[in-house]
N, C-alpha and C positions, 0 to 999 in steps of 0.2 A: 506492498498500499504505501501509496507513493507521500511526503509530510507537506505538500505543498500547496500553498494558500489558496482558494477556489479562485481569482483570478487566474493567478500562472497555468493552472490545470484549465484554464479556458483556452491560457493565450495555445496552450500545447494541442488541444483540440482544432485550435483558428490552423497550427501550423501544420498540420497530418498530410493535408493534402502535398504539397510542398514534399514531406516525406516520403508518402506512397509515390510520386512524381522519379523522385531521386531511384525508390529502388526498382522501380520497373524501364525505365527509360535508359537503351544501353548505350547514351550517347552525354550520361550524365558525368560519368569524371571531365569531359573535357566540357561542358558548358557551366559545369560549377567552377574549374577554373576560370574562366572568364566573367563569372560573374562579383560582381559589386560586393568587398568582403564587408560591406556595412550589411548591407541588405541579408546576406545568409550570416551573420550574427545575430541579425534581428530575431532570425528563424530556430537557430540553433540554441536562441540564450532560452526560449521556448520549453523545446526537447527535454528529456531526458537522458542521462549520464550515456546511457550505451549507446542511445541514436546516435550523440553530437559524436559519441566516438566511432562511432561506424562510419558517419558523412567525413567525418576531417579523413580520415583510413581515405577516400579517395581523393584529394586533394592536393597529397604531396606535401613534406615537410616546410618548406618557404610557407604556401596558402596554408598552409593549417597554423603556425606562429600566428599570422597575422592575423587570422581570425581569432586565437585566445586574446589576442592584446585586442579585438574590441570586442570580446564576450567583457573580458574586464570593466569595458568601459560600458557596455549596456546594462549594467548595474546599479550604473544611476542615473537610468534614463528613467522617465515610464513610456512603460508598452503596454497600454492595454488589447488587449484579444483584438479587436478591431483593426488597430495597426499592425499585428501579426498578422492576422489571416486575408489584407491586403496583401501585405509584402510576399507571402507566401505563396497568394493567388499567382502574382508575376510573375514569382523564381519559376512553378508550376510550368505557366506556359512558356520559359525562358530554356527550361529545359527539354518542355516535346515542342516546341518551336522550330521552323528551319532556318529561320536566323537569331543571332544574338540581339536581347533588348538593353535599353538601357536602365539605371540603378531607377530600385522602384523609391527611393526614400531621400527626400532631401533634407529635414527636420528634423528632431527627434524631442521632447521638451526635458529638462533635467527632472530628478526624481522632488520629493519633497522632501 
């Protein structure tokens, strides 16, 4: 059983479409490499540790290190489930699409 808050559990639910796309798309490793680090960090922040490790294994050590830095920053940002859902949907389209999409994010509010 997860000890996460209800908001964090809702954020994880919002991130699941991205996780499913990353697991099912054959081109996911290459697409993850050309995804914006901050967008990936938003979705990874919402996932369980095992799921994060699974995805970090797909991107290689350099990208994984950058994502770890972004994940630290995400701990100081307000990420409502709606924001996670928007970014997750954008990244799922990016993984499934025929061409790269730009970043989904521009600004995050600091934590209170």
